[in-house]
VOMI-597686 format. One record per residue: x, y, z of N, C-alpha, C in turn. Coordinates in steps of 0.1 Angstrom, whole numbers, plus 5000, padded with zeros to 4 digits. Layout:
VOMI-597686
XYZXYZXYZ ...
***
This chain:
VOMI-597686
627019804352627119654356626119684377 625619584379625019574386625819524403 625719604410626419554424625219494435 626519394438625619294444626619274459 626319344468627019264483627019124486 628019064487627618914493628318894508 627818814515628718774527628718644527 628618614515628718424516630418414514 631118354517632718304513632418324495 633118364491633218344476633118194469 634718104476634617974474633317924474 632117944482630517884482629917944470 630018034467629318134459629418044442 631018044445631617964429631417804428 631117724443631317574443630117514433 629217534432628117464428627917534413 628617594408628217614394627217694391 626217744398625617854393626118004396 625918034380626518204378625418274378 626118424387624818494384624818564373 623518654368623418704357624518784353 624218804338625118884335625219014336 626119074338625919224342626219264355 626319114363626019144381627619174384 628119264396629419254399629019204412 629519114420629919014434630719144440 630619204449631319264460631319154477 632619114478632119034490632319104503 632119074514632319104524632319044540 633719044540633918914553633118904567 632818814569631418774576631918714588 632118774602631518924606632319024603 631419144600631819254598631119374604 631819494605630919594618629819684606 629119714610628219814606628519964597 629719944599630420094592630819994576 631519864582631919824568631219784556 629419744563628719704558628119844549 628419914561627520074550628520084537 629820114540630620114533630820054520 630719914520630519844507628819834497 628019904506627119924502627020034494 627820104492627720234484627120194469 626320284465626420244451625220084448 625419994457624919874455623719864451 622919724441621419724443620919594450 621819544455621219434462622019384473 621819324482622519264492622219114493 623119034494622718884494623618834509 622918784520623518794530622918634538 623918594544624318414546624718484567 623018454568623118444583623618604593 623818724580624518804585623318954589 623719014593622719094606623319244591 621819334592621519434587620419514593 621519604601620119694612619719774607 618919904615618520004614619220114605 620120114617621220204614621620164595 622420054596622819994579621320034576 620419994574619220044566618820134562 619020234570618320374566619720444558 620820414557621920474550622120404532 620920314532620920234522620620324514 621020414503620420494494619920454479 620720314477620720224464619620104461 619920064472619319874474618519864476 617619774466616319764459615719664470 616419564470616319434479617119354487 617119324499617919204505617419094510 618219004501618218854498618718794509 618218694519618718594530618818464519 620518454520620518314518619718164523 619418214530618518104533617218114544 616418034548615018074558615318144562 616018174577616318254582616618394581 616118474584616318644586616118714599 616518694606616118764622617018834624 618318844615619518984622619019054612 617919054605617719154593616419254597 616419384598615619444606614419474596 613519384592612519384580611419524588 611519534597610719694598611219814590 612719854594612819894587613719944574 613519814570613419814552612319824548 611419804554609919794547609519934548 609720024560609820194559610720234546 611820174544613020224535612520224515 611520094521610620064506611719934501 612219884509613819794503612619674511 612919554497612619424496613419354506 612519254516613919134522612519014524 613618944518613018814510614518654514 613518594520614318454523614218354512 614918234515614718084503614118034514 612418044517612017934526611717804519 612017694520611917554522612917534514 613917584510615517494501615617454507 615617404522616717364527615817264535 614517254532613617194544613917034548 614616924531614616834531616416794539 616816924540618616834544618516884562 617516994566616817004577616516864590 615216864577614716734582615816624582 616316574576617316474574618416484589 618816604590619916604600619416624618 617916634613617016614623616616454627 616616384623616316234624617816204625 618916244622620116184624620416194640 619816334647620316374660619416304667 618216264662617116174672617716084670 618416014662618815854665620215834670 621215924670622415954674621915994690 620816064694620716084709620215954719 619015924705618515764717619715654716 620515664706621315504707622715614709 622715714717623915844729625115764719 624815784707625915734699627615834695 627215934700628516004700629315994715 628615974725629015964737629915784736 629115724732630015594725631215624717 631315684708632515714699633715794709 633415844716634015974728634915864735 634215754743634515654754635515534747 635315494731635915374732637315464725 637415604721638415664712639215714728 639015664739639515714753640015594758 640015454752640315314757638915224763 637615334769637215254778635715154770 636315094762635315014758634514954766 634914824771634514774781633314804792 633814964801632914994804632215104797 632315094790631215184776629915074777 630614934770629614874770628214804776 629614824793628614784805627914884809 628314994806627115084805626215074798 626015094788625215004779623914944785 624614844789624114714793623114744803 623614824814622914874825621714994826 622115074815621215214812620515184801 620915104792619915074781619715124768 619215104757618415234750617515234745 616515324738615515294730615115274718 614815204710614115224696613015354696 613615404681612315554679611315484677 611215334673609715284673608415364688 609315344697608715324709608915424713 608815524705608915674713607515764707 607615854718606515934711607116074708 606616144699607816234690606916384691 607216504699606416584697607416694689 606816744681607616874668607017014673 607517054676606917234679607117304669 606117354664606017384648605817274638 605217304631605317244617604417314602 605617364602606117464589606617374584 607317404567608217344561609117234564 609817264573610717174575610317074588 609417124600608517024604607616904597 607016924589606116834575607216734575 608316794571609316704560610116604568 610016644585610416544599609416464598 608716504597607316404598607016324589 607416304574607416244566608616124570 609516144572610816074577610616044587 609716034597609215974609608815874608 607815844598606715774597606915654591 608015604587608415474583608715404596 609315444607609815414616608615384631 607515434624606115364634606315434642 606615584647606315634663605215664662 604715754674603815794675604015924673 603616034667603816194664602616284667 603516394677602316504680603116624672 602016744673603116844673601816924678 602417034683602217214685602217294672 601717384670602317504664600617604669 601617774671600317844670598917864658 599217804651598117824638598617654635 597117624638596717484641596617474626 596717344628596817314609595117214611 594517274593593217154592593117014593 592216974601591916834605592416744588 592216774579592216684569593916704569 594716784569596216754568596616694582 596416694595596716624604596316524604 595016444599594916284592596016244583 596216284570596716314559598416234564 598716364570600316314577600316204591 599316184595598816104606599616154620 599116294622599716344635598716354640 598816414654597816414664598516614670 597416714673597716814675597616814694 598416874700598716834714598817024720 598617074729599317214737600217204738 601417274737602917274737602817224754 601917274761602117194780602217024776 601317004767601616834768602516804763 602716824748603816824742605316844750 605516904760607016874772606416814783 604916784781604816614796604716504788 604516464780604316374773605516314764 605816384756606616324747608216264752 608516174745609916124747611416234742 610916244728611816344722610716484716 611816584722610816724715611816764703 611016824692612216874683611317014680 612717134680611717264678611617274662 611017344658610917394645610317494641 610617574652609717744649610817854646 610017954641611418074638611918164650 612918224650613018284663612518424659 611418454670611018554671610818634684 610218714689609718794699608918634711 608018624702607118534709608018394710 609118334706609418194708611218234715 611618344711612818384718612818294736 613818194737613918144754612418054757 611818044741610517964749611217804754 612217744752612617654759613617694771 612917714787613617784798613917664809 613917724822614217644831612317564835 611817694830610117614837609617544823 609817574810609217504804610417354805 611517334805612217184812611517124820 611017194830610717104842609217064843 609117094831607817004823608216884818 609516894815609616784805609916664812 610216534807610116394815611416434817 612216304829613516314831614216234820 613616154816614016054801613816124789 613516294788612916354774614316384767 614216404753615416434742614916564739 615716674738615616804729616216844721 615716854710616416824694615816994693 617017104688616817194684617817224667 617217204657617417214646617117364641 616517474645615917564636617117694647 617017774657617817884659617917854676 619117924677620217884692619117974702 618318064700617718174708616218124712 615718014707614717944710615017874723 615817844726616417794737617217874749 617017894756618017924770619117874772 620217884762621417834770621617784783 621817884791622017874805621317764813 620017784810619017654813618917534809 619717534799619517414796621217354802 621817414799622917374805622917304821 622617384830621817354842620817224838 619817204832619717094832620216994827 621016994819621816864816622816824833 623116914838623916884849623216834858 621816864863621216824875620216694868 620716674857619816554853618416584847 618216704849616716684846615916644831 616916634822616116544809617716464804 617116354794618116274793619016344783 618916404774620116484770619616564758 620316604748620116724742620916724726 620416784716621216784702620616874693 622016994699621317104687622417144678 622017194663622317264654623017394660 622417484662622517624669622417644683 623417734681623317794699623617944696 623518024707623118154711624518214718 625118304718625218324703626018254695 626318284682626918234672627618284664 629018284664629418184671629218174682 630018114693629918094706631318174717 630518224725632118294731632918164736 634018184743634918054750634118014765 633218104767632718114781631517974782 630918014769629517974768629517834776 627917874782627717744791627717624783 627017584768627217444767628317414762 629317464767630617494760631617454774 631017414783632217404794631517354807 630317224796629717134808630917024812 630517004825631316884833631316774822 632116674826632216544815631116474814 630416444824629116354825627916434816 627916574823626816644817627116634799 628116714794628516734781628716584775 628616484778628516334773627016304763 626016404772624416404771624216504759 624916564751625116704747625616664733 624616664720625816654710625516794702 626616864700626716994690627016954677 626417044665626917074654626817224651 627417244643627817384642627017484631 625617434634624617494620624517444608 625017334610624917274593623917224589 622817194598621517114584621017144574 621017274572620717334559621817354550 622917294553624017364542624517234534 623717144534623817074519623917134504 625017094495624917124482623717124477 622617014478621617044472620817194476 621017204484620217344492620617484488 621917444483622617564482622317614467 622817514461621817554444621017624443 619817574452618317634452618617764457 619117784468619517934473619918024465 621217994455621718054451620518134433 620017984433618618024419617818114426 617318084438616318164442616618334445 618118344447618818444454618318524432 619718494424619518534412617718564405 617318494406616018494403615418634402 615418624417614818774427615318884421 616818894424617218994418616719064399 616718954394616318964379614619024380 613818984387612719054391612519154394 612919194403613119334406613619454398 615019394388615319474378614219514372 613519444368612019404357611019454361 611019524378609919614382609019494383 609419364388608219244394608519244407 607519184415608019184430608319064434 609918974437610018884446609718814448 610118674450609218564457609918574472 608818534478609418494494609418644501 608818764498608718854508608518804519 609418894534608918864545608418994549 608619124544608519224551607419324549 606319244542604619274539605019374529 605919424522605819534509604819464494 
***
C-alpha cells in the first residue's frame, strides 16, 4: 500500500466522489497538528497531502520516505520549500484550480462593500430600518461602473477578476512586480500603474499576490496613508499581506471607507485579534469571511484530481505538475 498523510477532513476528501488511486492508503491527521504529530504520522509515508497546513524544516528533515508534498490549493507558504528541495522532495500546488472561485468571491466582496450590504443586514435585524435607510440617503452609494479598480497582482486570479469586472464598464488598472506584455494589457483592456499610483488613485484596491517576504505587511500604515479616504480594500489572497493592527486602526480612524477580507492572520484568529475587536462603527465597515473564496465544489474536485495525478507521476518516475520548489 502507498501511504498518504492527509490533513484535509476525511469528509471533504470523500464528498466529491474523486477516488484516490488503487492501492493508496489515506492516513488522516487532525489539523492543526504539532510537528511531532506530523512526524509520527508520516513514518513510512510516500506522500503528504496538506491543506493550508505547515511542514517545517524540522519536520521535512525527518521525512525519510516522502517523495512529494502536495498542497491541496494554490498556497504553500507554510511548507519550507527550501528544506524540501535540499531533501529531494517535490513540493507542488494546485495553481489556478480555484481561480474562478476566488475571482467570483472577489467580485461579491467588492459589490457588498460598495453597497454596504452587511451593514444594512445587521441594522435591519437590530430593528434600525428607518435609521439605516436615512443613513443611506445621507451617505449615498457608488455604482461599480463609476469606480477605478486597482489590482495588486495579475496572476491567474487577477486575470479572472478582470474578466468579471469588464461587463461593469469600470476602469481597471493593475500593478505587478513583473509587468505583463503590452499586448496582454491591451487584450484585457487594463492599464499598468506603479503600486503607489494604484494606492493613491483607485476607489477599490484588490490584493492578488502570494505571501512571501516581499509582500508580507505590504499593506501597512504607510501604504494605507497613500489611499483615498473613500477607498475600499479587498483581500482574497493571504492575511499576512495586510498588517492587521494597521488595518484595524485605519478603520477606527476613518482613514479608508471600508475593507473586505477573506483571509486574516493568524488563521484561525485568536480572540484578541484586532479585527475581531473593533468598535461598532468601525466593525460596520469591515466584511470578514473565513478563507472560503476558493473552496467551491468545482475547485475541490480539480484539486483532488491534480493531487492524485501528481502522486501517480512520481510513482512512475515522472516529474509532477506545478512544482514550486525548483526540483
